C-alpha positions as CSV (number, residue, x, y, z in Angstrom):
1,M,-7.6,27.5,22.2
2,I,-9.3,30.8,21.2
3,S,-9.9,30.6,17.5
4,W,-9.2,33.2,14.7
5,K,-12.4,34.9,14.9
6,K,-11.8,35.9,18.4
7,W,-8.7,37.0,18.1
8,A,-9.9,39.2,15.1
9,G,-13.1,40.6,16.8
10,F,-11.2,41.2,20.6
11,A,-8.4,43.2,17.8
12,A,-11.3,45.1,16.2
13,L,-13.2,45.7,19.6
14,L,-9.3,47.1,21.1
15,V,-9.4,49.4,17.9
16,L,-13.0,50.8,18.4
17,L,-12.4,51.6,22.0
18,S,-9.3,53.5,21.9
19,A,-10.3,55.5,18.8
20,C,-13.5,56.5,21.8
21,S,-10.6,57.6,24.3
22,T,-9.6,61.1,25.2
23,K,-6.4,62.4,24.6
24,A,-4.5,65.0,27.1
25,P,-3.2,68.2,24.3
26,T,-0.1,67.5,23.4
27,A,0.8,71.3,22.7
28,S,0.2,74.3,24.2
29,V,-2.1,76.8,22.1
30,E,-1.4,80.4,22.9
31,P,-3.8,82.8,21.8
32,T,-3.0,85.2,19.2
33,E,-4.2,88.9,18.5
34,V,-7.0,89.6,16.7
35,P,-7.1,93.5,15.2
36,T,-10.5,95.3,15.8
37,A,-10.5,97.7,13.4
38,I,-9.9,97.5,9.7
39,S,-7.7,100.0,8.2
40,E,-9.3,100.2,5.1
41,P,-12.3,101.0,4.0
42,V,-13.7,97.6,1.9
43,S,-15.7,98.3,-1.1
44,T,-18.6,95.0,-1.5
45,P,-18.5,94.2,-5.6
46,E,-21.7,95.1,-6.9
47,V,-24.3,92.4,-8.1
48,L,-25.8,92.6,-11.4
49,P,-29.4,90.8,-11.9
50,T,-29.4,88.0,-13.8
51,E,-31.9,87.0,-16.7
52,V,-34.6,84.0,-15.6
53,A,-35.1,81.6,-18.1
54,A,-38.7,82.7,-19.9
55,A,-39.9,79.3,-20.2
56,D,-40.1,76.5,-17.5
57,Y,-40.6,73.2,-20.0
58,C,-40.9,71.2,-17.4
59,V,-43.7,72.8,-16.3
60,S,-45.1,73.5,-19.5
61,C,-45.0,70.3,-20.8
62,H,-46.3,68.2,-17.8
63,L,-49.3,70.5,-17.7
64,D,-50.4,70.2,-21.2
65,K,-53.4,67.7,-20.9
66,D,-53.4,67.2,-24.8
67,E,-49.9,66.5,-24.8
68,L,-50.1,63.8,-22.2
69,V,-52.8,62.1,-23.5
70,R,-50.9,62.2,-27.0
71,T,-47.7,60.4,-25.3
72,A,-48.9,58.7,-22.9
73,A,-48.4,54.7,-23.2
74,P,-51.5,52.6,-24.1
75,V,-53.5,50.6,-21.7
76,V,-52.8,47.0,-22.3
77,E,-55.7,45.4,-20.4
78,S,-53.8,42.0,-19.3
79,E,-55.5,38.6,-17.6
80,S,-55.6,38.7,-13.7
81,E,-52.8,35.5,-12.7
82,S,-55.9,34.3,-10.1
83,E,-58.1,33.2,-13.8
84,G,-57.8,31.2,-16.5
85,T,-56.9,27.7,-16.9
86,G,-54.8,25.9,-14.7
């Protein structure tokens, strides 16, 4: 007798394979007429320039060496794991 896991795997395989199969179209699509000429002139909206931020705080902070040294975490030297008693 086949176990339930094999039946579940077989069912999953059938579902995956049925998703990959091609289907015949069921309804015919009739082409519609597309207008080629524009009857009214279309006005484009005027684009106004926007203000750009004067300062880029990330770059100015990360490039300031004195500020980086002042806010840096102190270097703590710890004993290597291979050294010492043990």
